[in-house]
N, C-alpha and C positions, 0 to 999 in steps of 0.2 A: 504494500500500500504506500502511496505517495504521501509524504508529510509536507504540509504547507506551513510556512512561517509567516505569521502576521505580526505587525507591530502592535505593541501593547495598546496604543490609542485606538486602533481599529477594533481590537478585541473588546476594549472597554465600551466603545460605541455600540457594538453589537449587543453586548451584555445589557447595557442600559436600555436599549431599544426593546430587547426581549423581555426584560424585567417590567418595563412600562406596559407592554402589550399584555403580559400575564396579569399585571395588577389591574388593568382596565377590564379584562375579561372577568377577573374575580369579583370586582366591585359590581359589575353588571349582574352576575349570577347571584350574589349574596345581598343585593339591595332590593327588597320587595317594594320599598317606597318608590324607587325609581321605576320599577316595573309597573306599579299601579298608575303612576303619573303618565307613563307612556301609553298605557291602556286608555286612560281618560282622554289624553290628547288625540288618540286615534278615534275614540268615540265622538269627541267634539268636532272633528273634521267632517263628520258625516261620511257615510259609505257610498 
């Protein structure tokens, strides 16, 4: 297998991005209030 060498800054950038994405996903899943507001917003728009 080929090994790639990345500079630390790039690794950090990726790690930060990954962490942010995971955090965003987690908050969406674990936030029933946001879920409810989203549902209300959908209802208010009319179908």
